[in-house]
N, C-alpha and C positions, 0 to 999 in steps of 0.2 A: 486731689492730693497731687502735689507736684513732687517729682524726684530730684533730689539734690545730689550731685556727684560728690562722693567722699574724698576724691583726689584733689590736690591743690592744682590751681591753674599756673602752668610754668610761665606764661607770658606776664602774669601779675605778681609772681613771687620774687622777692629779692634774694640775691645770692646764688642764682642759678646761671650756669653758662648755657649758651645756645645748645639746643638739643635736650635740655632738662637735667644735665648732669650737675653735680655739686662740686665746686672747687675744693682743693685741700684746705682743711682748717675751718670750713663752714659747716654749720648745722643744717641738715636738710629740713624743709618745712614740714610741719606736722599735718596729719590728716584732720579733716574736720569731723565732727561727730555726725552720726546718722540720726536724723530726726525719727525715722521709722524703726529704729532699733529698739528692742525690748519686747516683753510679752504683751500680747493683746489682753485687754481686760474685758472681753466680751462674754466669756464663759469659763466658769471655775468649777469643774466637776469635783465631786467628793473623791477622796483617795481610799483605796482598799477594795476588797471584793464584796459583792452583795452577798447576803446570807443564803439565798436560794442556789445560786450557781456553785458556791463553795461547798454547801451541803451535798449537792449532786456529785461533785467531783470526789468528795471523801467517801460517799457511799459506793461509788464505782470503784475506787482504790480498794476498799474493804472487800467488795465482791471478787475482784480479780485476785487478791491475795488469798482469800478463802478458797477459790477455785484451785489455785496452784498448790496450796497446802493440801487440800483433799486429794488432788492428783498425785502429789508426792507420797502421801500415806498409802494411797491405793497401789502404787508401785512396789512399796516395801512389803505388802501383804501377799 
């Protein structure tokens, strides 16, 4: 795969002054497109959480909440 520079070549662009500046009233040259741009189409994983890790996280949250609820009730008694 060869890399193509997206910047225009000043020596081959019309309307440029020496040094690459654009004179008043001229439109600067546009950049070329990047052939390497865009997403790769090599791997497209599914979106979202798997059921196992999500269930484990929810169980852990419920256990921590139950612990603090029980601790708070024990402090009141």
